[in-house]
C-alpha positions in Angstrom: 0.0 0.0 0.0 1.0 3.6 -0.6 2.0 5.2 2.7 2.7 8.9 3.0 5.2 9.8 5.7 4.8 13.3 6.9 6.7 15.2 9.4 4.6 16.5 12.3 5.3 19.8 13.8 5.7 18.3 17.2 9.3 18.7 18.5 11.1 15.8 20.0 13.9 16.0 22.6 16.7 18.5 22.5 18.1 18.0 19.0 15.3 20.1 17.5 14.6 17.5 14.7 10.9 16.9 13.7 9.6 13.6 14.6 8.6 11.3 11.7 5.0 10.2 11.9 3.1 7.8 9.6 -0.2 9.6 9.9 -1.7 7.8 7.0 -1.3 4.1 7.6 -4.1 3.4 5.2 -3.7 4.2 1.5 -5.2 7.6 0.5 -8.6 7.1 -1.3 -8.2 7.8 -5.0 -4.4 7.2 -5.3 -3.7 4.6 -7.9 -7.0 5.2 -9.7 -7.5 6.7 -13.1 -9.4 9.6 -14.6 -12.0 9.1 -17.4 -10.5 8.8 -20.9 -7.1 7.7 -19.6 -5.0 4.6 -20.2 -4.3 2.3 -17.3 -0.7 1.4 -16.4 -0.7 -2.4 -16.8 2.7 -2.8 -15.1 1.6 -0.9 -12.1 -1.7 -2.8 -11.9 0.2 -6.1 -12.0 2.5 -5.1 -9.2 -0.5 -3.9 -7.2 -2.0 -7.4 -7.5 1.4 -9.0 -6.5 1.6 -6.7 -3.4 -1.9 -7.8 -2.4 -0.6 -11.2 -1.3 3.2 -11.7 -1.8 4.1 -15.3 -2.7 4.6 -17.5 0.3 2.6 -15.2 2.6 -0.7 -17.1 2.1 1.1 -20.4 2.9 2.6 -19.1 6.1 -0.7 -17.5 7.1 -2.6 -20.7 6.5 -0.4 -22.5 9.0 -1.2 -19.8 11.6 -5.0 -19.9 11.3 -7.9 -21.7 9.6 -9.6 -18.4 8.9 -6.6 -17.2 6.9 -6.7 -20.5 5.0 -10.4 -20.1 4.2 -9.7 -16.5 3.0 -6.9 -17.7 0.8 -9.1 -20.4 -0.8 -12.1 -18.0 -1.3 -9.7 -15.5 -3.0 -8.5 -18.2 -5.4 -12.1 -19.4 -6.0 -13.6 -15.9 -6.5 -12.6 -15.8 -10.2 -14.5 -19.0 -11.0 -17.6 -17.9 -9.0 -17.6 -14.6 -10.9 -17.5 -16.5 -14.2 -20.5 -18.6 -13.1 -22.5 -15.5 -12.2 -21.6 -13.8 -15.6 -22.6 -16.9 -17.5 -26.0 -17.2 -15.7 -26.8 -13.5 -16.0 -25.8 -13.2 -19.6 -27.6 -16.4 -20.6 -30.8 -15.2 -18.9 -30.7 -11.8 -20.5 -30.0 -13.3 -24.0 -32.9 -15.6 -23.6 -35.2 -12.7 -22.6 -34.0 -10.6 -25.6 -34.5 -13.5 -28.0 -38.1 -14.2 -26.9 -39.1 -10.5 -26.7 -37.6 -9.7 -30.2 -39.3 -12.7 -31.8 -42.7 -11.6 -30.3 -42.4 -7.9 -31.2 -41.2 -8.7 -34.7 -44.4 -10.7 -35.3 -46.5 -7.9 -33.6 -45.9 -5.7 -36.7 -47.9 -8.2 -38.8 -50.7 -9.3 -36.4 -51.7 -10.5 -33.0 -52.7 -13.8 -31.3 -56.2 -14.0 -30.0 -55.4 -16.7 -27.5 -53.0 -14.3 -25.7 -51.3 -11.3 -27.1 -48.0 -12.5 -25.6 -47.7 -15.4 -28.1 -45.7 -14.9 -31.2 -47.0 -16.2 -34.6 -45.4 -19.6 -34.4 -46.4 -20.3 -30.8 -49.9 -19.1 -31.5 -50.4 -21.7 -34.2 -48.7 -24.6 -32.4 -51.8 -25.5 -30.4 -54.2 -25.0 -33.3 -55.9 -28.1 -34.8 -56.9 -26.2 -38.0 -53.5 -25.6 -39.6 -52.8 -27.3 -42.9 -49.4 -28.6 -43.9 -49.2 -26.3 -46.9 -50.3 -23.2 -44.9 -48.7 -24.1 -41.6 -48.3 -20.4 -40.6 -52.1 -19.7 -41.0 -54.5 -20.5 -38.2 -57.7 -18.9 -36.9 -56.1 -17.8 -33.6 -53.6 -15.5 -35.4 -55.2 -12.4 -37.0 -53.4 -9.9 -39.2 -54.2 -6.3 -38.4 -56.3 -5.9 -41.5 -58.6 -8.8 -40.3 -58.9 -7.2 -36.9 -59.6 -3.7 -38.2 -61.5 -4.0 -41.4 -62.5 -7.7 -41.3 -60.7 -8.6 -44.6 -57.6 -10.8 -45.0 -57.3 -10.5 -48.8 -57.7 -7.6 -51.3 -56.1 -4.2 -51.8 -57.6 -2.6 -48.7 -56.3 -5.4 -46.5 -52.8 -5.0 -48.1 -52.7 -1.2 -47.5 -53.9 -1.6 -43.9 -51.3 -4.2 -43.1 -48.6 -2.1 -44.9 -49.5 1.0 -42.9 -49.5 -0.8 -39.6 -46.2 -2.5 -40.4 -44.6 0.9 -41.0 -46.3 2.5 -38.0 -45.1 -0.3 -35.6 -41.6 -0.1 -37.1 -41.5 3.7 -36.5 -42.9 3.4 -33.0 -40.2 0.8 -32.0 -37.4 2.8 -33.6 -38.6 6.0 -31.9 -38.7 4.4 -28.5 -35.2 2.9 -29.0 -33.5 6.1 -30.1 -35.3 8.2 -27.4 -34.4 5.9 -24.6 -30.7 5.8 -25.7 -30.6 9.6 -26.0 -32.3 10.3 -22.7 -30.8 7.7 -20.4 -27.7 6.0 -21.9 -25.9 7.6 -24.9 -23.3 4.8 -24.7 -25.9 2.1 -25.4 -25.9 2.9 -29.2 -23.9 1.1 -31.8 -22.4 -2.4 -31.6 -20.1 -1.7 -28.7 -17.3 -4.0 -29.9 -14.9 -1.2 -31.1 -15.2 0.4 -27.6 -14.8 -2.9 -25.8 -11.6 -3.6 -27.8 -10.3 -0.2 -26.7 -11.3 -0.8 -23.1 -9.6 -4.2 -23.1 -6.4 -2.5 -24.4 -6.4 -0.5 -21.1 -8.4 2.6 -22.0 -11.0 3.8 -19.4 -14.5 5.0 -20.6 -16.5 5.5 -17.4 -20.2 4.5 -17.7 -19.7 2.5 -20.9 -20.1 -0.8 -19.0 -22.4 0.6 -16.3 -25.8 -0.5 -15.0 -27.8 2.2 -16.9 -26.0 1.2 -20.2 -26.9 -2.5 -19.5 -30.6 -1.8 -18.7 -31.1 0.6 -21.7 -29.1 -1.5 -24.1 -31.1 -4.6 -23.3 -34.5 -2.9 -23.8 -33.5 -0.9 -26.9 -31.8 -3.8 -28.5 -35.2 -5.6 -28.5 -36.9 -2.5 -29.9 -34.2 -1.9 -32.6 -34.3 -5.5 -33.8 -38.1 -5.6 -33.9 -38.3 -2.3 -35.9 -37.0 -4.2 -38.9 -33.9 -2.1 -39.3 -31.0 -3.9 -41.1 -29.1 -4.7 -37.9 -28.5 -7.7 -35.6 -28.4 -8.4 -31.9 -25.2 -10.5 -31.9 -22.6 -7.6 -31.6 -24.6 -5.8 -28.9 -24.9 -9.0 -26.9 -21.1 -8.9 -26.5 -21.6 -5.4 -25.0 -24.4 -6.6 -22.7 -22.3 -9.6 -21.5 -19.4 -7.2 -20.8 -21.7 -4.9 -18.8 -22.8 -7.9 -16.7 -19.1 -8.8 -16.2 -18.2 -5.2 -15.1 -21.1 -4.9 -12.7 -20.5 -8.3 -11.1 -16.8 -7.4 -10.7 -17.9 -4.9 -8.0 -18.9 -7.9 -5.7 -15.2 -8.9 -5.4 -12.6 -6.6 -4.0 -9.8 -8.3 -6.0 -11.5 -7.2 -9.3 -13.1 -4.0 -8.1 -9.8 -2.4 -7.1 -7.6 -3.7 -10.0 -8.2 -2.5 -13.6 -5.9 -5.1 -15.1 -7.7 -8.0 -13.3 -11.0 -6.6 -14.4 -10.0 -6.6 -18.0 -9.3 -10.4 -17.7 -12.9 -10.8 -16.6 -14.1 -8.6 -19.5 -12.2 -10.8 -22.0 -14.1 -13.8 -20.7 -17.4 -11.8 -20.8 -16.8 -11.0 -24.5 -16.6 -14.8 -25.1 -19.8 -15.3 -23.2 -21.5 -12.7 -25.5 -20.7 -14.6 -28.6 -21.6 -17.9 -26.9 -25.1 -16.7 -26.3 -25.4 -14.8 -29.6 -24.7 -17.8 -31.8 -24.9 -20.8 -29.4 -21.2 -21.3 -30.0 -19.2 -21.5 -26.7 -15.9 -22.6 -28.3 -16.4 -20.0 -31.1 -17.0 -17.4 -28.4 -13.7 -18.2 -26.7 -11.8 -18.0 -30.0 -13.6 -14.8 -30.9 -12.4 -13.2 -27.7 -8.9 -14.4 -28.3 -8.7 -13.5 -32.0 -10.7 -10.4 -32.2 -11.3 -8.4 -29.0 -8.7 -9.2 -26.3 -5.4 -7.4 -25.8 -4.1 -9.5 -23.0 -5.3 -13.1 -22.8 -3.3 -15.3 -20.4 -4.0 -19.1 -20.2 -5.9 -18.6 -17.0 -8.4 -16.3 -18.8 -8.7 -19.0 -21.6 -9.9 -21.6 -19.1 -12.2 -19.2 -17.3 -13.7 -18.0 -20.6 -14.4 -21.6 -21.6 -16.2 -22.2 -18.3 -18.2 -19.0 -18.5 -19.2 -19.6 -22.1 -20.3 -23.1 -21.2 -22.5 -21.9 -18.3 -24.0 -19.2 -20.5 -24.8 -21.7 -23.3 -26.3 -24.1 -20.8 -28.5 -21.3 -19.3 -29.7 -20.3 -22.7 -30.5 -23.9 -23.6 -32.5 -24.2 -20.4 -34.6 -21.2 -21.4 -35.0 -22.6 -24.9 -36.0 -19.2 -26.5 -36.9 -20.7 -29.9 -38.8 -23.7 -28.7 -36.7 -26.0 -30.9 -34.1 -27.1 -28.3 -31.5 -25.1 -30.3 -29.6 -22.0 -29.2 -30.1 -20.2 -32.5 -32.9 -19.6 -34.9 -31.0 -20.8 -38.0 -29.6 -24.2 -37.0 -29.4 -26.5 -40.0 -28.1 -29.9 -40.9 -26.9 -30.9 -44.3 -26.4 -34.5 -45.3 -24.9 -34.4 -48.8 -21.1 -34.5 -49.1 -19.4 -31.8 -51.2 -17.2 -32.4 -54.2 -13.7 -31.1 -54.7 -14.7 -29.2 -57.8 -17.2 -27.2 -55.7 -14.3 -25.4 -54.1 -14.3 -23.1 -57.2 -17.7 -21.6 -56.5 -16.8 -21.5 -52.8 -13.7 -19.5 -53.6 -15.8 -17.2 -55.8 -18.1 -16.6 -52.8 -14.9 -15.8 -50.8 -13.9 -13.2 -53.4 -17.4 -11.7 -53.3 -17.3 -11.6 -49.4 -13.9 -9.8 -49.4 -15.0 -7.3 -52.0 -18.3 -6.6 -50.1 -16.4 -6.3 -46.8 -14.0 -3.7 -48.3 -16.8 -1.8 -50.0 -19.0 -1.8 -46.8 -16.1 -0.5 -44.6 -15.3 2.3 -47.0 -18.9 3.3 -47.5 -19.9 3.0 -43.9 -16.9 5.0 -42.6 -17.5 7.7 -45.2 -21.2 7.9 -44.1 -20.3 8.0 -40.4 -17.6 10.7 -41.1 -20.3 12.7 -42.9 -22.6 12.2 -39.9 -19.9 13.6 -37.6 -18.8 16.5 -39.7 -22.2 17.8 -41.0 -25.6 18.8 -39.5 -26.8 15.2 -39.9 -25.2 14.3 -36.6 -27.3 17.0 -34.8 -30.6 15.1 -35.5 -30.1 11.5 -34.4 -33.8 10.9 -33.7 -34.9 12.2 -37.1 -32.1 10.2 -38.8 -33.3 7.0 -37.2 -36.9 7.7 -38.1 -36.1 8.5 -41.7 -34.0 5.3 -42.2 -36.6 3.2 -40.4 -39.4 4.6 -42.6 -37.4 4.0 -45.8 -36.5 0.5 -44.6 -40.1 -0.4 -43.7 -41.6 1.1 -46.9 -39.1 -0.7 -49.1 -39.1 -4.0 -47.2 -42.8 -4.7 -46.9 -43.5 -5.6 -50.6 -40.8 -8.2 -50.7 -41.4 -11.3 -48.6 -37.7 -11.9 -48.0 -37.0 -8.4 -46.7 -40.2 -8.2 -44.7 -39.3 -11.2 -42.5 -36.7 -10.8 -39.7 -33.1 -11.1 -40.9 -32.6 -14.2 -38.7 -35.6 -15.9 -40.3 -34.3 -15.0 -43.7 -30.9 -16.6 -43.0 -32.7 -19.7 -41.6 -34.8 -19.9 -44.9 -31.6 -19.5 -47.1 -29.6 -22.1 -45.1 -32.4 -24.6 -45.4 -31.8 -27.7 -47.4 -34.9 -28.4 -49.5 -36.5 -31.7 -48.4 -39.8 -33.5 -49.0 -41.5 -31.6 -46.2 -40.6 -28.1 -47.3 -43.4 -25.7 -48.4 -41.0 -22.8 -49.0 -41.1 -20.9 -52.2 -37.4 -21.6 -52.7 -38.2 -25.3 -52.7 -41.0 -25.3 -55.3 -39.1 -27.2 -58.0 -40.8 -28.8 -61.0 -41.3 -32.5 -60.5 -38.1 -34.3 -61.6 -37.2 -37.9 -60.8 -38.4 -39.5 -57.6 -36.3 -39.0 -54.4 -33.7 -41.6 -53.5 -35.1 -44.3 -51.3 -34.9 -43.7 -47.6 -34.2 -40.1 -46.8 -35.5 -36.6 -47.0 -32.9 -35.7 -49.6 -34.3 -34.9 -53.1 -32.4 -35.2 -56.4 -31.5 -32.1 -58.4 -34.5 -31.0 -60.3 -35.4 -28.2 -62.8 -36.5 -25.0 -61.0 -40.1 -24.1 -61.3 -41.6 -20.7 -62.0 -41.8 -19.9 -58.2 -38.1 -20.6 -57.7 -37.3 -18.1 -60.5 -39.6 -15.6 -58.9 -37.9 -16.2 -55.6 -34.5 -15.6 -57.3 -35.6 -12.2 -58.5 -36.9 -11.3 -55.1 -33.7 -12.4 -53.5 -31.6 -10.4 -56.0 -33.6 -7.3 -55.1 -33.3 -8.2 -51.4 -29.5 -8.4 -51.8 -29.4 -4.9 -53.4 -31.6 -3.6 -50.6 -29.6 -5.1 -47.8 -26.3 -3.9 -49.2 -27.4 -0.2 -49.4 -29.5 -0.1 -46.2 -26.9 -1.7 -43.9 -24.3 0.9 -44.9 -26.5 3.8 -43.5 -27.9 1.8 -40.5 -24.7 0.7 -38.8 -23.5 3.6 -36.6 -26.9 5.2 -35.9 -27.9 6.0 -32.4 -29.6 2.7 -31.7 -28.0 -0.6 -30.7 -26.9 -2.2 -34.0 -24.9 -5.3 -34.6 -23.3 -6.2 -37.9 -23.0 -10.0 -37.8 -26.5 -10.8 -39.0 -26.9 -8.2 -41.8 -23.4 -9.3 -43.2 -24.4 -12.9 -43.0 -27.7 -12.1 -44.8 -25.9 -10.5 -47.7 -23.6 -13.5 -48.0 -26.4 -16.0 -47.6 -28.5 -14.4 -50.4 -25.5 -14.3 -52.7 -24.6 -17.9 -51.8 -28.2 -19.2 -52.3 -28.3 -17.4 -55.7 -25.0 -19.0 -56.8 -26.1 -22.4 -55.3 -29.3 -22.5 -57.3 -27.4 -21.4 -60.5 -24.8 -24.2 -60.0 -27.6 -26.7 -59.2 -29.5 -25.9 -62.4 -26.3 -26.0 -64.4 -25.5 -29.4 -63.1 -29.1 -30.6 -63.9 -29.2 -29.3 -67.5 -25.5 -30.0 -68.3 -24.6 -33.1 -66.3 -22.6 -34.3 -69.3 -20.1 -31.4 -69.0 -16.5 -32.3 -68.1 -16.8 -30.6 -64.7 -19.9 -32.6 -63.7 -19.2 -35.9 -65.4 -18.4 -38.7 -63.0 -19.8 -37.2 -59.8 -23.1 -35.7 -60.7 -25.2 -38.2 -62.7 -28.9 -37.5 -63.4 -31.2 -38.2 -60.5 -28.4 -37.7 -58.0 -28.5 -35.0 -55.2 -25.1 -33.4 -55.9 -25.5 -29.7 -55.1 -26.9 -28.3 -51.9 -27.8 -24.6 -52.4 -28.2 -24.2 -48.6 -24.5 -25.0 -48.1 -23.6 -22.3 -50.6 -25.7 -19.8 -48.5 -23.8 -20.9 -45.4 -20.4 -20.5 -47.1 -21.4 -17.1 -48.5 -22.6 -15.9 -45.1 -19.2 -16.9 -43.6 -17.3 -15.2 -46.5 -19.2 -11.8 -46.1 -18.9 -11.8 -42.3 -15.1 -12.5 -42.7 -14.7 -9.8 -45.2 -16.2 -7.2 -42.9 -14.7 -8.2 -39.6 -11.5 -10.0 -40.8 -12.2 -12.9 -38.4 -10.8 -16.3 -39.6 -10.4 -19.2 -37.1 -13.2 -18.1 -34.7 -15.6 -17.5 -37.7 -15.1 -21.0 -39.1 -15.7 -22.5 -35.6 -18.8 -20.3 -35.0 -20.2 -21.4 -38.4 -19.7 -25.1 -37.8 -21.1 -24.9 -34.3 -24.1 -23.1 -35.8 -24.7 -25.8 -38.4 -23.3 -28.9 -36.8 -21.6 -29.8 -40.1 -18.0 -30.9 -39.4 -17.5 -32.1 -43.0 -18.0 -28.6 -44.3 -15.0 -27.1 -42.5 -12.8 -27.1 -45.6 -15.3 -25.1 -47.8 -15.7 -22.6 -44.9 -12.0 -22.3 -44.4 -11.4 -21.8 -48.2 -14.1 -19.1 -48.4 -13.1 -17.3 -45.2 -9.4 -17.2 -46.1 -10.1 -16.0 -49.6 -12.4 -13.3 -48.3 -9.7 -12.1 -45.8 -7.0 -12.0 -48.5 -9.3 -10.1 -51.0 -10.5 -7.6 -48.3 -6.9 -7.1 -47.0 -5.7 -6.3 -50.5 -8.4 -3.6 -50.8 -7.9 -2.1 -47.2 -6.0 -3.3 -44.2 -8.6 -2.5 -41.5 -11.6 -4.5 -40.4 -14.8 -2.6 -39.5 -14.0 -2.4 -35.8 -10.5 -1.0 -36.3 -11.9 1.5 -38.8 -14.5 2.7 -36.2 -11.8 2.9 -33.5 -9.8 5.1 -35.8 -12.8 7.2 -36.7 -13.5 7.8 -33.0 -9.9 8.7 -32.3 -9.4 6.1 -29.5 -5.8 5.4 -28.4 -5.6 1.8 -29.6 -2.4 0.2 -30.7 -3.5 -2.5 -33.1 -1.5 -5.7 -32.2 -1.9 -7.1 -35.8 -0.4 -4.0 -37.5 3.3 -4.2 -38.3 5.6 -1.2 -37.8 8.4 -1.3 -40.4 9.9 2.2 -40.5 13.4 3.0 -39.5 12.8 5.8 -37.1 14.4 6.2 -33.6 13.0 7.1 -30.2 14.6 10.6 -30.5 12.5 11.3 -33.6 9.2 10.7 -31.8 9.9 11.9 -28.2 8.9 15.2 -26.8 10.1 17.9 -26.3 11.1 18.3 -30.0 13.7 20.9 -31.1 12.4 24.4 -30.5 9.9 23.2 -27.8 10.0 24.4 -24.2 11.9 22.0 -21.9 10.3 19.0 -20.3 8.2 19.8 -17.1 9.9 17.9 -14.3 9.8 17.7 -10.5 13.1 17.7 -8.5 14.1 15.5 -5.7 14.0 18.1 -2.9 14.1 21.6 -4.3 10.3 22.4 -4.8 7.6 23.7 -2.4 3.9 22.8 -2.4 3.2 26.1 -4.1 5.7 25.3 -7.0 4.2 21.9 -7.6 0.6 23.3 -7.5 1.7 26.0 -10.0 3.2 23.3 -12.3 0.0 21.3 -12.2 -2.1 24.4 -12.9 0.1 25.5 -15.9 0.2 22.1 -17.6 -2.2 19.3 -18.7 0.2 16.4 -18.6 -0.8 13.1 -17.0 2.4 12.8 -15.0 5.9 14.2 -14.3 9.4 12.7 -14.3 11.3 13.2 -11.0 15.0 14.2 -11.4 17.8 14.8 -8.9 18.1 18.5 -10.0 17.5 20.7 -13.0 21.2 20.8 -13.6 22.0 17.1 -13.5 18.7 15.9 -15.1 19.5 12.4 -13.6 16.3 10.4 -13.5 14.8 9.1 -10.2 11.2 8.1 -11.0 7.8 9.2 -12.3 4.8 10.6 -10.5 1.2 10.7 -11.9 -0.6 14.0 -11.9 -3.7 12.6 -10.2 -1.8 11.0 -7.4 0.1 14.2 -6.8 -3.1 16.3 -6.6 -4.8 13.9 -4.2 -1.8 13.5 -2.0 -1.3 17.3 -1.5 -5.0 17.9 -0.9 -5.0 15.0 1.6 -1.9 16.3 3.4 -3.4 19.8 3.7 -6.6 18.3 5.3 -5.0 15.7 7.5 -1.7 17.2 8.6 -1.2 20.4 10.6 1.6 22.7 9.4 1.5 21.8 5.7 1.3 25.1 3.9 2.2 26.5 0.4 5.8 27.1 1.5 6.2 23.5 2.8 9.0 21.7 0.9 8.2 18.4 -1.0 10.7 15.6 -0.8 10.9 12.5 -3.1 14.2 11.3 -1.5 14.4 8.4 0.9 16.1 10.4 3.6 15.3 14.0 4.4 17.9 16.5 5.5 17.3 18.2 8.9 15.1 21.3 8.5 15.5 24.6 10.4 13.1 24.9 13.4 11.3 27.8 11.9 10.4 26.1 8.6 6.9 24.6 8.0 6.4 20.9 8.1 7.8 19.2 5.0 5.9 16.7 2.9 7.5 13.4 1.9 5.9 11.9 -1.2 8.3 9.1 -2.1 5.5 6.6 -1.6 3.6 7.8 -4.7 6.6 7.8 -7.0 7.2 5.0 -9.5 10.8 4.1 -8.7 11.2 1.9 -11.9 9.7 3.8 -14.8 10.3 2.3 -18.2 13.2 3.9 -20.0 14.8 3.6 -23.5 17.8 5.3 -24.9 17.5 8.0 -27.5 18.9 5.6 -30.2 16.4 2.8 -29.6 14.6 1.8 -32.9 10.9 2.8 -32.9 9.8 -0.7 -33.9 11.2 -2.0 -30.6 9.6 0.9 -28.7 6.2 0.1 -30.3 6.6 -3.5 -29.4 7.4 -2.6 -25.8 4.2 -0.4 -25.6 2.1 -3.2 -27.1 3.4 -6.1 -25.1 3.6 -4.3 -21.7 0.6 -2.0 -22.2 2.6 1.1 -21.3 1.2 4.6 -20.9 4.5 6.4 -21.3 8.2 5.6 -21.6 11.1 8.0 -20.7 14.0 8.6 -23.0 17.5 8.9 -21.5 21.0 9.4 -22.7 23.8 8.2 -20.4 21.4 8.3 -17.5 20.3 11.9 -18.2 16.6 12.5 -18.9 16.0 13.8 -22.5 12.3 13.4 -23.1 9.1 11.3 -23.0 7.2 9.1 -25.4 3.4 8.6 -24.7 1.1 6.1 -26.4 -0.5 9.1 -28.1 2.9 10.2 -29.5 3.3 6.7 -31.0 -0.2 6.7 -32.5 0.4 10.2 -34.0 3.7 9.1 -35.4 2.1 6.0 -37.0 -0.7 8.2 -38.5 1.8 10.6 -40.0 3.7 7.7 -41.6 0.5 6.4 -43.1 -0.4 9.9 -44.4 -3.3 10.3 -42.1 -4.2 13.3 -39.9 -2.2 12.9 -36.6 -4.7 15.1 -34.8 -7.4 12.5 -35.3 -6.2 10.7 -32.2 -8.3 12.5 -29.6 -7.6 10.9 -26.3 -4.5 10.1 -24.3 
């Protein structure tokens, strides 16, 4: 603990020396904490955790008393208990969100007379009057036109349903944006760019707070139900991280240590993906590959446990009533052929090109929102986009249904029991004996009609998603990206299927696709396309493939998924290096050092450090030559986060580093708690203080708040090594010396500005330090 030793003004004995008193045995409240929009010092947080129980101390204590042993065990077990609670809370919230969103999406089209709380599917489950062909129609479920004007068919009924669909969409969107604006501005967007930044050590107070959690949970349901082109999967990561952050406050170990808390948040991010896709292993890999900055082995095991608990909780709630964790679980039975890798790679190229296009278009639109008057009217923007989306979506059955249902429909493998428009083929040869698999058949008129509708839906989704992502409502990107890929994949799948049917004597089909065989599975192409497009936008690879095969239960389709995902990443990287989350981090100016980015320029520490040539000298504190007034003046005149401590202005020999916040809190505390500390009191950072004249005011010894081992590099250290040190150790700042003399300082912001200059970007776009 930090202990301030302050001289009291009581005189002791005849030698006239002040008596040294440890007035503050307890650490001063606030010291060692951070201000909002600041970066944490990982090294300091680690040493704080080490000081909490030095090695060997627990072992010796446990021999002394049983209570100490119990405390030691509970301390070690608290991490696992915390993971259990996060898994339970996130799973329960995700189940509630799924059920509510499903119900409210159906509410736009009609209501159940048995009970308004039933969605369309549940309403017709108990009905005896449903037919197989029209399984979604039952007397208990009434469309709004039937309820209001008593007609279910005809132009008036269509217009009435159309109007109510748009009205409900506008109402849900208005409620969502109003709640976000009034109660929790941080609840908008996906949340993943900010979580990546927070996990790298940045502090955004309130971003993972209770209000953000409550409002994000409610508005996520509203936003998804409004029919906007967005998903709930990204925001569920934010919701799970809010749960993690709030539950951290129950345990002192995590409440008081920012680095330990970030280990918990890494596990919470895994939980978010686990409940979003029903993919616990994919969630752990997503946290490791995409969001986490520091991911020790211990966090891997705990993430695995938390993701398991969350998936189990969601499975117990059974939100979709089909014993699955997601709406679009599918199973394919037909093996794929080696020659099909060609269309899979084509889907990968499409996914990469769509990803690069989407990132550029979306960032350009978001930048326009920030720099023009568009950003001043968030409610109006949301309402206009919702109205446009609803008006354009209603006439097309594929855009009217929720995006998750659309993906489910596209992934579906046409069997004997399918009444879907996509499965209305002309009667070809009879199905193979024993099994639901049908042979390849000529497409009927309805399939061609469905193809046209899907092509229009593809165009609609591509354009609408660009303007929707980044609005002031919770909006995820996983589902819209997967929908774009699934539509493209299904279109290509049906085209290849028809090609194989009509031209089975071609060289490419000969030998493996004979007439009457079931060779091509269009649903598989949709799945591969979905993975390719999501990979192109987010640049995920390993975690994406695992999520997709956990979704579909198809282990034999790992190679097509890998081929498409890898192609998509290569194509997207060739067109632009950043994924969508990195692009949004840069747009918002967060101080995030991308671990995947390589630094290959031959600059030295002296080229980046401050002060530069012509700048005023570095603001420093001296070991024993400054008064309280001098230090308070220095704090008032500068905005720096900390100050190096040197022996004297002449020698500039480095002693340590003191944070501005600790300095302010310590001086304020000493003035309140200690008599005799006035503006003329001298401040000492040395270990031993020289004797003071009897008439001088009580001195203040602040060695306890000084970092005695600040990180230093010499002025000739190559910048690629400095950047590596900052990344791997999570530093806030690093001091530059020459032969032991202090020359300057390099902060994380200086490095980011330097990298921006090298990449010909505006260095002033990095807003925070």
